[in-house]
DRENDO-1510 file (C-alpha; in Angstrom, 1 decimal, always signed):
<recs>
REC; n; res; u; v; w
REC; 1; MET; +20.2; +6.0; +26.5 .
REC; 2; LEU; +21.5; +9.0; +24.6 .
REC; 3; ARG; +20.8; +11.8; +27.0 .
REC; 4; ARG; +24.2; +13.3; +26.3 .
REC; 5; LEU; +23.8; +13.3; +22.6 .
REC; 6; PRO; +21.8; +15.5; +20.2 .
REC; 7; LEU; +18.3; +14.2; +19.5 .
REC; 8; LEU; +19.0; +13.8; +15.8 .
REC; 9; PHE; +22.0; +11.5; +16.5 .
REC; 10; ALA; +19.7; +9.3; +18.7 .
REC; 11; LEU; +17.2; +9.1; +15.8 .
REC; 12; VAL; +19.9; +8.3; +13.3 .
REC; 13; VAL; +21.5; +5.5; +15.4 .
REC; 14; LEU; +18.4; +3.9; +16.9 .
REC; 15; GLY; +15.6; +4.9; +14.6 .
REC; 16; THR; +12.4; +6.6; +15.6 .
REC; 17; ALA; +10.9; +5.4; +18.9 .
REC; 18; PRO; +7.6; +6.2; +20.6 .
REC; 19; GLY; +7.7; +8.9; +23.2 .
REC; 20; ALA; +8.6; +7.8; +26.7 .
REC; 21; ALA; +5.7; +7.4; +29.1 .
REC; 22; ASP; +5.5; +10.0; +31.9 .
REC; 23; GLU; +6.2; +8.2; +35.2 .
REC; 24; THR; +5.1; +11.3; +37.2 .
REC; 25; THR; +1.6; +11.8; +35.7 .
REC; 26; GLY; +1.1; +8.2; +34.8 .
REC; 27; ASP; +0.3; +9.0; +31.2 .
REC; 28; TRP; +0.6; +6.3; +28.5 .
REC; 29; THR; +2.2; +7.2; +25.2 .
REC; 30; GLY; +2.5; +5.5; +21.9 .
REC; 31; ALA; +2.6; +5.8; +18.1 .
REC; 32; LEU; +0.6; +4.7; +15.1 .
REC; 33; GLU; +2.5; +4.0; +12.0 .
REC; 34; LEU; +1.0; +3.5; +8.5 .
REC; 35; ARG; +3.3; +2.3; +5.8 .
REC; 36; GLY; +3.1; +1.3; +2.2 .
REC; 37; ASN; +5.8; -0.9; +0.7 .
REC; 38; TYR; +6.5; -1.6; -3.0 .
REC; 39; TYR; +8.9; -4.0; -4.7 .
REC; 40; TRP; +9.4; -4.5; -8.5 .
REC; 41; GLU; +11.7; -6.7; -10.5 .
REC; 42; THR; +11.4; -8.3; -13.9 .
REC; 43; SER; +8.7; -10.9; -13.2 .
REC; 44; THR; +7.4; -9.9; -9.8 .
REC; 45; ARG; +5.5; -7.0; -8.2 .
REC; 46; VAL; +4.9; -6.8; -4.4 .
REC; 47; VAL; +2.6; -4.2; -2.7 .
REC; 48; ALA; +2.6; -4.5; +1.0 .
REC; 49; PRO; +0.6; -2.0; +3.2 .
REC; 50; SER; +1.1; -2.3; +7.0 .
REC; 51; LEU; -0.2; -0.9; +10.2 .
REC; 52; ASP; +1.8; -0.8; +13.5 .
REC; 53; VAL; +0.6; +0.4; +16.9 .
REC; 54; SER; +3.0; +0.8; +19.8 .
REC; 55; LEU; +2.3; +1.7; +23.5 .
REC; 56; ALA; +4.5; +2.6; +26.4 .
REC; 57; ALA; +3.2; +2.3; +30.0 .
REC; 58; PRO; +4.5; +4.6; +32.8 .
REC; 59; ASN; +6.1; +1.5; +34.5 .
REC; 60; GLY; +8.5; +0.9; +31.6 .
REC; 61; THR; +6.4; -1.8; +29.8 .
REC; 62; ARG; +6.0; -1.5; +26.1 .
REC; 63; PHE; +3.5; -3.2; +23.8 .
REC; 64; GLY; +3.1; -3.4; +20.0 .
REC; 65; VAL; +1.0; -5.1; +17.4 .
REC; 66; GLU; +1.4; -5.1; +13.6 .
REC; 67; TYR; -0.7; -6.2; +10.6 .
REC; 68; LEU; +0.7; -6.5; +7.1 .
REC; 69; VAL; -0.7; -7.6; +3.8 .
REC; 70; ASP; +1.4; -8.7; +0.8 .
REC; 71; ALA; -0.1; -8.7; -2.7 .
REC; 72; ILE; +2.4; -10.6; -4.8 .
REC; 73; THR; +1.9; -10.6; -8.6 .
REC; 74; SER; +4.1; -12.9; -10.6 .
REC; 75; ALA; +4.4; -14.5; -14.0 .
REC; 76; SER; +7.2; -16.8; -13.1 .
REC; 77; GLN; +6.9; -20.5; -13.2 .
REC; 78; ALA; +9.3; -20.7; -10.3 .
REC; 79; ALA; +6.7; -18.9; -8.3 .
REC; 80; GLY; +4.0; -21.5; -9.0 .
REC; 81; ALA; +2.5; -21.0; -12.4 .
REC; 82; LEU; +2.9; -23.8; -14.9 .
REC; 83; THR; +2.5; -21.5; -17.8 .
REC; 84; ASP; +3.6; -17.9; -18.2 .
REC; 85; ASN; +0.3; -16.5; -16.9 .
REC; 86; ARG; +0.2; -13.7; -14.4 .
REC; 87; PHE; -1.4; -14.4; -11.0 .
REC; 88; THR; -1.7; -12.6; -7.7 .
REC; 89; GLU; -1.3; -14.1; -4.3 .
REC; 90; ILE; -2.2; -12.5; -1.0 .
REC; 91; ARG; -0.4; -13.0; +2.3 .
REC; 92; HIS; -1.6; -11.9; +5.7 .
REC; 93; GLN; +0.7; -11.5; +8.6 .
REC; 94; GLY; +0.0; -10.4; +12.2 .
REC; 95; SER; +2.5; -10.0; +15.1 .
REC; 96; GLY; +2.6; -8.8; +18.7 .
REC; 97; ARG; +5.4; -7.8; +21.1 .
REC; 98; VAL; +5.9; -6.8; +24.7 .
REC; 99; SER; +8.9; -5.8; +26.7 .
REC; 100; HIS; +9.7; -4.4; +30.2 .
REC; 101; GLU; +12.6; -2.6; +31.6 .
REC; 102; LEU; +13.9; -3.3; +35.2 .
REC; 103; GLU; +16.3; -1.3; +37.2 .
REC; 104; LEU; +18.7; -3.7; +39.0 .
REC; 105; PRO; +20.1; -3.1; +42.5 .
REC; 106; SER; +23.5; -2.5; +40.8 .
REC; 107; GLY; +22.0; +0.5; +39.0 .
REC; 108; HIS; +22.1; -1.3; +35.6 .
REC; 109; PHE; +19.0; -1.7; +33.5 .
REC; 110; LEU; +17.6; -5.0; +32.2 .
REC; 111; THR; +15.0; -5.2; +29.4 .
REC; 112; LEU; +13.2; -8.5; +28.9 .
REC; 113; GLY; +10.6; -9.1; +26.2 .
REC; 114; GLY; +9.2; -11.4; +23.5 .
REC; 115; GLY; +6.8; -11.6; +20.6 .
REC; 116; PHE; +5.1; -13.8; +18.1 .
REC; 117; TYR; +4.0; -13.7; +14.5 .
REC; 118; ALA; +1.7; -15.7; +12.3 .
REC; 119; SER; +1.6; -15.6; +8.5 .
REC; 120; ARG; -0.8; -17.2; +6.0 .
REC; 121; GLU; -1.1; -17.5; +2.3 .
REC; 122; PRO; -3.0; -20.0; +0.1 .
REC; 123; ASP; -0.1; -22.6; +0.1 .
REC; 124; TYR; +2.1; -21.5; +3.0 .
REC; 125; ARG; +1.7; -21.0; +6.7 .
REC; 126; SER; +4.3; -19.7; +9.1 .
REC; 127; GLY; +4.4; -19.0; +12.8 .
REC; 128; GLY; +7.0; -18.1; +15.3 .
REC; 129; ALA; +8.0; -16.6; +18.6 .
REC; 130; ASN; +11.0; -14.7; +19.8 .
REC; 131; PHE; +12.7; -13.8; +23.1 .
REC; 132; LEU; +14.8; -10.7; +23.6 .
REC; 133; SER; +17.0; -9.4; +26.5 .
REC; 134; ALA; +19.2; -6.3; +26.8 .
REC; 135; LEU; +21.5; -5.3; +29.7 .
REC; 136; SER; +22.5; -1.6; +29.8 .
REC; 137; THR; +25.1; -0.2; +32.2 .
REC; 138; ARG; +24.0; +2.5; +34.7 .
REC; 139; ASP; +25.3; +5.3; +32.4 .
REC; 140; ARG; +23.5; +3.6; +29.5 .
REC; 141; GLN; +26.7; +3.9; +27.4 .
REC; 142; THR; +27.1; +0.1; +26.8 .
REC; 143; THR; +24.3; -2.4; +26.0 .
REC; 144; TYR; +24.6; -6.1; +25.7 .
REC; 145; THR; +21.7; -7.9; +23.8 .
REC; 146; PHE; +20.7; -11.5; +23.4 .
REC; 147; ASN; +17.8; -12.7; +21.1 .
REC; 148; ALA; +16.4; -16.1; +20.3 .
REC; 149; SER; +13.7; -16.9; +17.8 .
REC; 150; PHE; +11.9; -20.0; +16.7 .
REC; 151; LEU; +9.6; -20.6; +13.7 .
REC; 152; HIS; +7.6; -23.4; +12.1 .
REC; 153; ASP; +6.6; -23.3; +8.4 .
REC; 154; GLU; +4.1; -25.5; +6.5 .
REC; 155; VAL; +4.6; -25.8; +2.8 .
REC; 156; ARG; +1.8; -26.9; +0.5 .
REC; 157; GLN; +0.9; -26.8; -3.2 .
REC; 158; LEU; -2.1; -25.3; -5.1 .
REC; 159; PHE; -3.3; -25.5; -8.7 .
REC; 160; ARG; -2.9; -22.1; -10.3 .
REC; 161; THR; -3.2; -21.6; -14.1 .
REC; 162; GLY; -2.6; -23.2; -17.5 .
REC; 163; SER; -2.5; -27.0; -17.6 .
REC; 164; ARG; -3.8; -27.3; -14.0 .
REC; 165; VAL; -1.4; -30.2; -13.4 .
REC; 166; SER; +0.4; -29.9; -10.1 .
REC; 167; PRO; +4.3; -30.0; -10.3 .
REC; 168; ASN; +4.1; -32.4; -7.3 .
REC; 169; PRO; +7.6; -33.9; -6.6 .
REC; 170; MET; +5.7; -36.7; -4.8 .
REC; 171; GLY; +4.1; -37.8; -8.1 .
REC; 172; GLY; +0.6; -37.5; -9.4 .
REC; 173; THR; -1.6; -34.5; -10.1 .
REC; 174; ASP; -3.2; -34.0; -6.7 .
REC; 175; ALA; -1.6; -31.0; -5.0 .
REC; 176; SER; -3.2; -31.9; -1.7 .
REC; 177; ARG; -0.8; -34.9; -1.5 .
REC; 178; PHE; +2.2; -32.6; -1.0 .
REC; 179; ALA; +2.7; -31.5; +2.6 .
REC; 180; LYS; +6.1; -30.5; +3.9 .
REC; 181; ASN; +7.3; -28.6; +7.0 .
REC; 182; PHE; +10.5; -26.9; +8.2 .
REC; 183; ASP; +11.6; -25.5; +11.5 .
REC; 184; ALA; +14.2; -22.8; +12.3 .
REC; 185; MET; +16.0; -21.6; +15.4 .
REC; 186; THR; +18.1; -18.4; +15.5 .
REC; 187; LEU; +20.4; -17.2; +18.3 .
REC; 188; ALA; +22.0; -13.7; +18.2 .
REC; 189; GLY; +24.1; -11.6; +20.5 .
REC; 190; SER; +25.5; -8.1; +20.2 .
REC; 191; VAL; +27.3; -5.3; +22.0 .
REC; 192; GLU; +26.9; -1.6; +21.4 .
REC; 193; ARG; +28.7; +1.2; +23.0 .
REC; 194; ILE; +28.8; +5.0; +22.9 .
REC; 195; LEU; +32.5; +5.8; +22.9 .
REC; 196; THR; +32.2; +9.6; +22.8 .
REC; 197; PRO; +29.3; +12.0; +22.4 .
REC; 198; GLN; +29.9; +11.7; +18.6 .
REC; 199; LEU; +31.1; +8.1; +18.1 .
REC; 200; TYR; +29.0; +4.9; +18.4 .
REC; 201; VAL; +30.1; +1.3; +17.6 .
REC; 202; GLN; +28.1; -2.0; +17.5 .
REC; 203; GLY; +29.0; -5.6; +16.7 .
REC; 204; GLY; +27.4; -9.0; +16.9 .
REC; 205; TYR; +27.0; -12.6; +15.8 .
REC; 206; GLN; +24.0; -14.6; +14.7 .
REC; 207; TYR; +23.6; -18.4; +14.3 .
REC; 208; ALA; +20.6; -20.0; +12.6 .
REC; 209; TYR; +19.7; -23.7; +12.2 .
REC; 210; LEU; +17.1; -24.7; +9.6 .
REC; 211; ASN; +15.7; -28.2; +9.3 .
REC; 212; GLY; +13.1; -29.7; +6.9 .
REC; 213; PHE; +11.8; -28.8; +3.4 .
REC; 214; LEU; +13.9; -25.9; +2.2 .
REC; 215; ALA; +13.3; -26.0; -1.5 .
REC; 216; ASN; +10.5; -24.5; -3.7 .
REC; 217; PRO; +7.7; -27.0; -4.2 .
REC; 218; TYR; +6.8; -25.5; -7.6 .
REC; 219; ARG; +10.3; -25.0; -9.1 .
REC; 220; ARG; +11.6; -27.5; -11.6 .
REC; 221; VAL; +15.2; -27.6; -12.7 .
REC; 222; PRO; +15.7; -27.6; -16.5 .
REC; 223; LEU; +18.1; -30.1; -18.1 .
REC; 224; GLY; +20.4; -29.2; -21.0 .
REC; 225; ASP; +21.3; -25.7; -22.1 .
REC; 226; ILE; +19.2; -22.8; -23.1 .
REC; 227; THR; +19.0; -23.8; -26.8 .
REC; 228; ALA; +18.1; -27.4; -26.1 .
REC; 229; ARG; +16.0; -28.2; -23.1 .
REC; 230; GLU; +15.8; -32.0; -22.4 .
REC; 231; GLY; +13.2; -32.2; -19.6 .
REC; 232; THR; +13.3; -31.2; -16.0 .
REC; 233; VAL; +14.0; -32.7; -12.6 .
REC; 234; THR; +12.6; -31.9; -9.2 .
REC; 235; GLU; +14.4; -29.1; -7.2 .
REC; 236; ILE; +15.8; -30.7; -4.1 .
REC; 237; HIS; +17.8; -28.9; -1.4 .
REC; 238; PRO; +19.6; -30.4; +1.6 .
REC; 239; THR; +17.2; -30.7; +4.6 .
REC; 240; VAL; +19.6; -29.0; +7.0 .
REC; 241; ARG; +21.2; -25.5; +6.7 .
REC; 242; ARG; +23.4; -23.8; +9.3 .
REC; 243; ARG; +24.0; -20.1; +9.0 .
REC; 244; HIS; +26.6; -17.9; +10.6 .
REC; 245; THR; +26.6; -14.1; +10.4 .
REC; 246; LEU; +29.0; -11.5; +11.8 .
REC; 247; HIS; +28.1; -7.8; +11.6 .
REC; 248; ALA; +29.6; -4.5; +12.8 .
REC; 249; ARG; +28.6; -0.8; +12.5 .
REC; 250; LEU; +30.3; +2.5; +13.3 .
REC; 251; ALA; +28.5; +5.8; +13.4 .
REC; 252; TYR; +30.1; +9.2; +13.7 .
REC; 253; TYR; +28.2; +12.5; +14.2 .
REC; 254; ILE; +29.7; +15.8; +12.9 .
REC; 255; ARG; +28.1; +18.5; +15.0 .
REC; 256; ALA; +29.2; +21.5; +12.9 .
REC; 257; THR; +27.4; +20.3; +9.8 .
REC; 258; GLY; +24.6; +18.1; +11.4 .
REC; 259; THR; +25.9; +15.1; +9.5 .
REC; 260; SER; +26.2; +11.4; +10.6 .
REC; 261; VAL; +28.3; +8.9; +8.7 .
REC; 262; HIS; +27.6; +5.2; +9.2 .
REC; 263; LEU; +29.9; +2.4; +8.0 .
REC; 264; ALA; +28.6; -1.2; +8.2 .
REC; 265; MET; +30.0; -4.6; +7.3 .
REC; 266; ARG; +28.3; -8.0; +7.3 .
REC; 267; GLY; +29.9; -11.4; +6.7 .
REC; 268; TYR; +27.8; -14.5; +6.1 .
REC; 269; ALA; +28.7; -18.3; +5.7 .
REC; 270; ASP; +26.5; -21.4; +5.7 .
REC; 271; SER; +26.8; -25.2; +5.4 .
REC; 272; TRP; +25.7; -25.0; +1.8 .
REC; 273; ASP; +29.0; -23.3; +0.9 .
REC; 274; VAL; +27.3; -19.9; +0.4 .
REC; 275; ARG; +29.7; -17.1; +1.4 .
REC; 276; ALA; +28.7; -13.5; +1.3 .
REC; 277; VAL; +30.1; -10.1; +2.3 .
REC; 278; THR; +28.0; -6.9; +2.5 .
REC; 279; PRO; +29.7; -3.5; +3.0 .
REC; 280; GLU; +27.4; -0.5; +3.4 .
REC; 281; VAL; +27.8; +3.2; +3.8 .
REC; 282; ARG; +25.0; +5.6; +4.9 .
REC; 283; LEU; +25.1; +9.4; +5.1 .
REC; 284; TYR; +22.5; +11.3; +7.2 .
REC; 285; GLN; +22.1; +15.0; +6.8 .
REC; 286; GLU; +20.0; +17.3; +8.9 .
REC; 287; LEU; +18.0; +19.7; +6.8 .
REC; 288; GLY; +16.9; +22.3; +9.2 .
REC; 289; GLU; +15.1; +21.4; +12.4 .
REC; 290; ASP; +12.4; +19.2; +10.8 .
REC; 291; ALA; +13.9; +17.2; +8.0 .
REC; 292; LEU; +16.5; +14.5; +7.7 .
REC; 293; LEU; +18.0; +13.1; +4.4 .
REC; 294; ARG; +19.6; +9.7; +4.3 .
REC; 295; LEU; +21.8; +8.5; +1.3 .
REC; 296; ARG; +22.7; +4.8; +1.2 .
REC; 297; TYR; +24.9; +2.5; -0.9 .
REC; 298; ARG; +25.3; -1.2; -0.3 .
REC; 299; HIS; +27.3; -3.9; -2.2 .
REC; 300; TYR; +26.5; -7.6; -1.9 .
REC; 301; ASN; +28.7; -10.4; -3.2 .
REC; 302; GLN; +28.1; -14.1; -2.7 .
REC; 303; THR; +29.4; -17.5; -3.9 .
REC; 304; ALA; +27.2; -20.3; -5.2 .
REC; 305; ALA; +25.8; -23.2; -3.2 .
REC; 306; PHE; +27.7; -26.4; -3.6 .
REC; 307; PHE; +24.8; -28.1; -5.4 .
REC; 308; TYR; +24.1; -25.2; -7.8 .
REC; 309; GLN; +25.1; -25.5; -11.5 .
REC; 310; ASP; +24.4; -23.1; -14.4 .
REC; 311; VAL; +23.7; -26.1; -16.6 .
REC; 312; TYR; +22.5; -29.6; -15.5 .
REC; 313; LEU; +23.2; -32.2; -18.2 .
REC; 314; PRO; +20.8; -35.2; -18.3 .
REC; 315; THR; +23.7; -37.6; -18.1 .
REC; 316; GLU; +25.0; -36.0; -14.9 .
REC; 317; ILE; +21.9; -35.9; -12.7 .
REC; 318; ASP; +18.8; -38.0; -11.9 .
REC; 319; ASP; +15.5; -37.1; -10.3 .
REC; 320; GLY; +16.1; -37.2; -6.6 .
REC; 321; ASP; +19.6; -35.7; -6.7 .
REC; 322; LEU; +20.4; -32.3; -5.1 .
REC; 323; ALA; +19.7; -29.6; -7.7 .
REC; 324; THR; +18.4; -26.1; -7.8 .
REC; 325; PHE; +17.2; -23.4; -10.2 .
REC; 326; ASP; +17.0; -20.8; -7.5 .
REC; 327; PRO; +18.9; -17.5; -8.5 .
REC; 328; LYS; +19.6; -16.9; -4.9 .
REC; 329; MET; +21.7; -20.0; -4.8 .
REC; 330; SER; +23.9; -18.9; -7.7 .
REC; 331; ARG; +27.1; -16.8; -7.6 .
REC; 332; PHE; +26.1; -13.2; -8.1 .
REC; 333; HIS; +26.6; -9.7; -6.8 .
REC; 334; SER; +24.5; -6.6; -6.5 .
REC; 335; HIS; +24.6; -2.9; -5.9 .
REC; 336; LEU; +21.9; -0.9; -4.1 .
REC; 337; ALA; +21.7; +2.8; -4.0 .
REC; 338; GLY; +18.9; +4.8; -2.4 .
REC; 339; PHE; +17.7; +7.7; -0.3 .
REC; 340; GLN; +15.2; +8.4; +2.5 .
REC; 341; LEU; +13.7; +11.8; +3.3 .
REC; 342; ARG; +12.1; +12.1; +6.8 .
REC; 343; VAL; +10.1; +15.2; +7.6 .
REC; 344; ARG; +8.7; +16.0; +11.0 .
REC; 345; GLY; +5.7; +18.3; +11.4 .
REC; 346; GLY; +7.2; +20.8; +13.8 .
REC; 347; PHE; +6.7; +23.6; +11.2 .
REC; 348; LEU; +3.0; +23.0; +11.5 .
REC; 349; GLY; +2.9; +24.2; +15.1 .
REC; 350; GLY; +0.6; +27.1; +15.6 .
REC; 351; THR; -1.3; +26.5; +12.4 .
REC; 352; VAL; -4.7; +24.8; +11.8 .
REC; 353; LEU; -2.6; +21.5; +11.5 .
REC; 354; ASP; -1.0; +22.0; +14.9 .
REC; 355; GLY; -2.2; +18.5; +15.8 .
REC; 356; LEU; +0.4; +17.1; +13.4 .
REC; 357; ARG; +3.4; +18.9; +14.7 .
REC; 358; ASN; +4.8; +15.7; +16.2 .
REC; 359; ALA; +4.0; +13.5; +13.2 .
REC; 360; THR; +6.7; +12.1; +10.9 .
REC; 361; LEU; +6.4; +11.5; +7.2 .
REC; 362; ASP; +9.1; +9.5; +5.4 .
REC; 363; PHE; +9.8; +8.5; +1.8 .
REC; 364; ASN; +12.2; +5.8; +0.7 .
REC; 365; LEU; +13.4; +4.8; -2.7 .
REC; 366; SER; +16.2; +2.3; -3.7 .
REC; 367; TYR; +17.4; +0.8; -6.9 .
REC; 368; ILE; +19.1; -2.6; -7.1 .
REC; 369; TRP; +21.5; -3.7; -9.9 .
REC; 370; ASN; +21.6; -7.5; -9.9 .
REC; 371; THR; +23.7; -10.0; -11.8 .
REC; 372; ASN; +21.4; -13.0; -11.3 .
REC; 373; ARG; +18.2; -14.0; -13.1 .
REC; 374; PHE; +16.1; -11.8; -10.9 .
REC; 375; GLY; +17.5; -8.8; -12.7 .
REC; 376; ASN; +17.4; -5.2; -11.5 .
REC; 377; GLY; +14.7; -4.0; -9.1 .
REC; 378; VAL; +13.1; -1.1; -7.3 .
REC; 379; ILE; +12.2; -0.9; -3.6 .
REC; 380; GLY; +10.0; +2.0; -2.4 .
REC; 381; SER; +8.1; +2.8; +0.7 .
REC; 382; ALA; +6.2; +5.7; +2.4 .
REC; 383; GLY; +5.3; +5.9; +6.0 .
REC; 384; LEU; +3.4; +8.2; +8.4 .
REC; 385; THR; +4.0; +8.0; +12.2 .
REC; 386; LEU; +1.6; +9.6; +14.5 .
REC; 387; PRO; +2.6; +9.8; +18.2 .
REC; 388; PHE; +0.0; +10.0; +20.9 .
</recs>
């Protein structure tokens, strides 16, 4: 797609992709990616190792599978503990994907594909499927994409620690009585174009429809102010949520300095009156032939959901009314700053580690300044990609 552009610009715009299969020799190619992810904020720690394998056949078909484990440690009652005791929950997720590129009689290229995923944790099950399509012009300078995805989630409750009384909104102390579901559908389309050998633009729209149980089965909403709590009521969200997202990105490559500048903007609105805007800037800098540094800054600003209040007074709300104690539903803003260092093993060529000359190692670290109750946080990851 980017034959006219420097390889580094292709990597910056599209990310690392497995090597193309050789149609002449009939060789298969692929990549193995090992990654460790880490997230920390005031009351939660997440460690998530993952393994991804991708394959490309000589006929243009691509396959991929991924396995991920989340180890979530939390002391938050909102996450399910009835007392302030720390507990760890494990989530397993597996996914698969396949796509194939066809050359049309017109000379254009059509890619069709799809995938699935399944996720399970002690009190939550999720599964979904997606369909993707992309039409590229014969010169591969313009690409139109359309994606559709569907998921089904099952929400349950479990006893955890402390009083061992389930916060069951259905009443009673038997968590097994609580069983809720929700479904979601997402439709998305985008257009991307290479305007010049140095300038790339992309824009798109996404619509999402969610229907079912959209609250947290463990979270209770406190009544009264911080100094005088007067009981709690069940958190209840609307059962339907419609989301609209517009996004755009511009990337410019400066040959003389080996620098790429990306400017991105995302706007979001939903039927719960949440409005958000997310401007972002990224700077990519080549460091010799085998290293790439990325600097990133993102600002996020959103309004509150129409049923969110900082304080719920007992005289103004009854159990069964719409209410939430979710910080994500409040009005807040955040700043994220971070960097990524990606190093390729080309400098190992001709040494005892010559087999790693095509490998890529990357380190990522970001810090988030948050104005909601989640507080500030740290996001980190490290990955190793081994092409074969």
